[in-house]
C-alpha positions in Angstrom: 15.6 -117.1 80.7 18.0 -115.3 82.9 16.8 -112.8 85.6 17.8 -109.3 84.6 19.4 -107.0 87.1 20.1 -103.3 86.7 23.1 -102.1 88.6 23.1 -98.3 89.2 26.2 -96.8 90.7 28.5 -93.9 89.7 31.7 -95.7 90.9 33.1 -97.9 88.0 35.1 -100.2 90.3 31.9 -101.1 92.2 29.9 -101.5 89.0 32.6 -103.8 87.5 32.8 -105.9 90.6 29.0 -106.3 90.8 28.7 -107.1 87.1 31.4 -109.7 87.3 29.8 -111.4 90.4 26.3 -111.2 89.1 27.2 -112.6 85.7 29.1 -115.5 87.3 25.9 -116.2 89.2 24.0 -116.4 85.8 22.2 -113.1 85.9 21.9 -110.8 82.9 23.3 -107.4 84.0 22.5 -103.9 82.7 24.4 -100.8 84.0 23.7 -97.2 84.6 26.0 -94.6 86.1 23.5 -91.8 87.0 19.9 -91.4 87.9 18.6 -90.3 84.5 20.3 -93.2 82.8 18.9 -95.6 85.4 15.3 -94.6 84.6 15.9 -94.9 80.9 17.5 -98.4 81.2 14.8 -99.6 83.7 12.0 -98.4 81.3 13.7 -100.0 78.3 14.9 -103.4 79.8 12.3 -104.0 82.5 14.8 -105.6 84.9 13.7 -108.2 87.5 15.7 -106.4 90.2 17.6 -103.1 90.6 20.6 -102.5 92.8 20.5 -98.8 93.4 23.1 -96.4 94.9 21.6 -93.4 96.6 24.2 -90.8 95.9 24.1 -90.4 92.1 24.7 -87.6 89.6 21.8 -85.9 87.8 19.1 -87.6 89.8 19.7 -89.2 93.2 18.7 -92.7 94.1 15.8 -91.7 96.3 14.2 -89.8 93.3 14.9 -92.8 91.0 13.2 -95.1 93.5 10.2 -92.8 93.8 9.8 -92.6 90.0 10.1 -96.3 89.6 7.6 -97.0 92.3 5.1 -94.8 90.5 5.5 -96.9 87.3 6.2 -100.4 88.3 6.7 -102.7 91.3 10.3 -103.9 90.7 12.4 -105.2 93.6 15.0 -102.7 94.7 18.1 -103.2 96.8 19.7 -99.9 97.9 23.4 -100.1 98.0 25.0 -97.0 99.6 27.6 -95.5 101.9 24.8 -93.8 103.9 24.5 -95.9 107.0 22.5 -93.6 109.3 19.3 -95.1 110.7 17.3 -92.3 109.2 18.7 -93.0 105.7 17.8 -96.7 106.0 14.2 -95.9 107.2 13.7 -93.4 104.3 15.0 -95.9 101.8 12.8 -98.7 103.0 9.8 -96.5 103.4 10.2 -95.3 99.8 9.9 -98.9 98.7 13.3 -100.5 98.8 13.1 -104.2 99.5 16.6 -104.3 101.1 19.3 -101.9 102.2 23.0 -102.7 102.0 25.7 -100.4 103.2 29.2 -100.0 101.7 31.6 -101.6 102.2 29.8 -104.9 101.6 30.6 -108.6 100.9 29.8 -109.6 97.3 28.7 -113.0 98.6 26.3 -111.5 101.1 24.9 -109.2 98.4 24.4 -112.1 96.1 22.5 -114.0 98.8 20.3 -110.9 99.3 19.7 -110.7 95.6 18.6 -114.3 95.5 16.4 -113.8 98.5 14.7 -110.7 97.2 14.1 -112.3 93.8 12.7 -115.4 95.3 10.3 -113.4 97.5 9.2 -111.2 94.5 8.7 -114.2 92.2 6.7 -116.1 94.9 4.5 -113.0 95.4 3.9 -112.7 91.7 3.0 -116.3 91.4 0.6 -116.0 94.3 -0.9 -112.6 93.4 -1.2 -113.1 89.7 -1.9 -116.7 89.1 -5.2 -115.6 87.6 -5.2 -112.6 85.3 -8.3 -111.3 83.6 -8.5 -108.6 80.9 -11.5 -107.8 78.7 -12.9 -111.4 78.5 -9.4 -113.0 78.6 -8.6 -115.1 81.6 -5.0 -116.4 82.0 -4.4 -119.0 84.7 -0.6 -119.4 85.1 -0.9 -122.3 87.7 -2.9 -124.4 85.3 -1.3 -123.0 82.1 -4.8 -122.3 80.6 -6.3 -119.4 78.6 -10.0 -118.8 78.1 -11.8 -116.2 76.1 -15.3 -115.5 77.2 -15.3 -118.8 79.1 -14.1 -120.8 76.0 -10.8 -122.6 76.5 -8.0 -121.8 74.0 -5.1 -124.1 73.5 -1.7 -122.4 73.7 1.8 -123.6 74.2 3.6 -122.7 77.5 5.7 -120.2 75.6 2.7 -118.5 73.9 0.9 -118.3 77.3 4.0 -116.9 78.9 4.2 -114.2 76.2 0.5 -113.4 76.6 0.8 -113.2 80.4 3.9 -110.9 80.1 2.1 -108.6 77.8 -1.1 -108.6 79.8 0.7 -107.9 83.1 2.7 -105.1 81.6 -0.1 -103.1 79.9 0.9 -99.7 78.7 4.6 -100.8 78.3 6.4 -101.2 75.1 8.2 -104.5 75.1 11.2 -105.4 73.0 11.2 -108.7 71.2 13.9 -110.0 73.5 11.7 -109.4 76.5 
């Protein structure tokens, strides 16, 4: 399954260039051109990473970041023309995982995407190798499920689906997710 990346920028040439490069690197790309659209797409698609411009119409990138952080811990790379130290500090303190200023090298941004995804996936594996909910225990390292201490045989796919649903409680998931 491809990692899903949401690109949020109001400049179509930047969105096109990012989409092209990310798709060539085998990522599934979703696009939003303003802050409100970004929140809607993020809630619907549950991306694995978001590349977020700060200066957006309707709702700025900082407000989008705040809203997303209240709902979910998705990695965010801020991509912006704002290069003042205070802007970087605010972005990182709001929860951005990285901060890239325009103009930027697509190759360097791709390296940062890979790095942030690798770190986030490693932390998920470490932090959530054992997930327990109401008598269910899911061990992703051993690929085992138990209900009230009784082992249940599941395929890797079935366990993966159950783990996804359990770790995204309260979210409505599309069949494709």
